[in-house]
C-alpha positions as CSV (number, residue, x, y, z in Angstrom):
1,M,12.8,15.8,-6.7
2,E,14.2,19.3,-7.4
3,I,14.2,18.4,-11.2
4,V,10.7,17.8,-11.1
5,R,9.5,20.6,-9.2
6,V,11.6,22.9,-11.6
7,R,10.0,21.3,-14.6
8,L,6.4,21.5,-13.4
9,A,7.1,25.1,-12.8
10,E,8.3,25.5,-16.3
11,Q,5.3,24.2,-17.9
12,S,3.0,26.0,-15.9
13,D,0.8,28.6,-18.0
14,G,0.4,31.2,-15.1
15,T,-1.9,29.0,-13.0
16,N,-0.8,27.5,-9.6
17,R,-1.7,24.0,-10.6
18,S,1.8,22.8,-10.7
19,H,2.4,24.4,-7.3
20,A,-0.9,22.9,-5.7
21,V,0.4,19.6,-7.3
22,L,3.7,19.9,-5.5
23,L,2.0,20.9,-2.3
24,L,-0.1,18.0,-2.4
25,A,2.7,15.6,-3.1
26,S,4.9,17.0,-0.3
27,L,2.1,16.4,2.2
28,I,1.2,13.1,1.0
29,M,4.6,11.7,0.8
30,P,5.4,11.2,4.7
31,A,2.4,9.1,4.8
32,L,2.9,7.0,1.6
33,P,4.4,4.0,3.1
34,Y,1.6,3.7,5.6
35,M,-1.0,3.9,2.8
36,L,0.5,1.4,0.9
37,A,0.9,-1.1,4.0
38,F,-2.5,-0.5,4.4
39,A,-3.4,-1.6,0.8
40,A,-1.4,-4.4,0.9
41,G,-2.7,-5.9,4.2
42,A,-6.2,-5.3,2.5
43,M,-5.0,-7.1,-0.9
44,F,-3.8,-9.9,1.6
45,Y,-6.7,-10.0,3.2
46,V,-8.7,-10.3,-0.1
47,V,-6.5,-12.8,-1.5
48,V,-6.7,-15.2,1.8
49,E,-10.7,-14.8,2.3
50,E,-11.9,-14.6,-1.4
51,L,-9.3,-16.5,-3.4
52,I,-8.5,-19.6,-1.6
53,P,-12.0,-21.3,-1.2
54,E,-11.0,-23.7,1.5
55,A,-10.0,-20.7,3.9
56,S,-13.4,-19.2,3.8
57,S,-15.4,-22.5,4.2
58,G,-16.3,-23.4,7.5
59,Q,-17.0,-22.0,11.1
60,H,-13.5,-20.6,11.7
61,S,-12.6,-18.8,8.6
62,N,-10.8,-16.2,10.6
63,L,-8.7,-18.5,12.6
64,S,-7.3,-19.7,8.7
65,T,-6.9,-16.3,7.9
66,I,-4.8,-15.6,10.9
67,G,-2.9,-18.9,10.6
68,F,-2.0,-17.5,6.7
69,A,-1.0,-14.4,8.1
70,I,1.2,-15.8,10.5
71,G,2.9,-18.4,8.3
72,F,3.3,-15.7,5.5
73,V,5.4,-13.6,8.3
74,L,7.6,-16.3,9.6
75,I,8.2,-17.3,5.9
76,L,9.4,-13.7,5.3
77,D,11.7,-13.9,8.9
78,V,13.2,-17.2,7.6
79,V,13.9,-15.6,3.9
80,M,14.9,-12.0,5.1
81,G,16.4,-13.5,8.2
């Protein structure tokens, strides 16, 4: 991380753009795992609801989504054990 900071600071042409980018990156880094987890969950929902036609057909489409999520978690538990 220090190498990136030094190189960005060296490339600066007198403006504080590189410092602003580094400040913004240092503020976002702690929240990045949560943002990525949210994006993965949103993608998971879209895949189940929109790309698997049988899951969204019928009255209980949310039940099939929840069942798919529980099955996925169980598979992860078995594999990651």
